[in-house]
C-alpha positions in Angstrom: 139.8 77.0 54.4 139.6 80.1 52.3 139.8 79.6 48.4 141.4 82.5 46.3 139.1 84.3 44.0 140.8 82.9 40.9 140.3 79.3 42.2 136.6 80.0 42.9 136.3 81.5 39.2 137.7 78.3 37.7 135.5 76.1 39.6 132.6 78.1 38.4 133.7 78.0 34.9 134.3 74.4 34.9 130.8 73.7 36.4 129.3 75.8 33.6 131.1 73.9 31.1 130.0 70.5 32.6 126.3 71.6 32.6 126.6 72.6 29.1 128.1 69.2 27.9 125.3 67.5 30.1 122.4 69.4 28.3 124.2 68.9 24.9 124.1 65.2 25.4 120.7 65.1 26.6 119.5 67.0 23.7 121.2 64.5 21.2 119.7 61.6 23.3 116.3 63.2 22.9 116.5 63.9 19.1 117.9 60.3 18.6 115.0 59.0 20.6 112.4 61.0 18.8 113.9 59.8 15.3 113.9 56.1 16.5 110.2 56.5 17.6 109.4 58.2 14.3 110.9 55.4 12.4 108.9 52.9 14.2 105.7 54.5 14.0 103.2 54.2 11.1 100.8 57.0 10.1 97.1 56.5 10.2 96.6 58.0 7.1 99.2 55.5 5.3 97.1 52.4 7.0 93.9 53.9 5.8 95.1 54.4 2.3 96.6 50.9 2.0 93.5 48.9 3.5 90.2 50.2 4.5 89.2 49.0 8.0 86.8 50.5 10.6 89.0 52.7 13.0 86.5 51.6 15.7 84.2 49.0 16.7 81.1 48.6 18.5 80.1 46.0 21.1 77.0 44.0 20.1 76.1 42.4 23.3 72.5 43.3 23.1 71.6 43.5 19.5 68.6 41.5 18.2 67.7 39.9 21.4 63.9 39.0 21.9 64.0 39.1 25.7 65.8 41.1 28.3 69.3 40.0 29.7 69.8 39.0 33.1 73.0 39.4 34.9 73.9 38.3 38.5 75.8 41.3 40.2 76.8 40.8 43.9 74.3 38.1 44.3 71.5 40.3 42.8 69.8 39.7 39.4 70.3 42.8 37.2 67.7 42.9 34.3 68.8 44.9 30.9 66.5 45.5 28.1 67.1 44.2 24.8 68.5 47.6 23.4 71.1 47.9 26.2 69.4 51.3 27.3 69.9 50.6 30.9 68.5 48.6 34.1 65.0 47.8 34.0 64.7 46.1 37.2 66.9 44.8 40.0 65.4 42.0 42.2 64.2 43.4 45.6 66.4 46.7 45.4 65.7 50.1 43.9 67.5 50.7 41.0 69.4 54.0 41.8 70.3 52.8 45.2 71.9 49.6 43.8 73.6 51.4 41.1 75.1 53.7 43.8 76.3 50.9 45.8 77.7 49.2 43.0 79.7 52.3 42.0 81.0 52.6 45.5 81.9 49.1 45.7 83.9 49.4 42.4 85.7 52.5 43.3 
């Protein structure tokens, strides 16, 4: 079935109008969502001025310990020094190969 030029032009204009309406309403929804998000968020500057707190924290697992810490990982003993600098000794395995094995197992 063949449609007339006038009818095809009408369909094209109607489709363009539909697209404009959809885009307009999507812009309104996006603007409304951004305003809602902005109303719920609290500025970090505001929080810092109201009450001072540390924005970050540091773990203290290895602070002030007299002796190295021993962990059991995959059935092997992993010994870490008191400053948390790294692995001192792994019982029966070279440290480098154990770390490579551990990383492969975790990924």
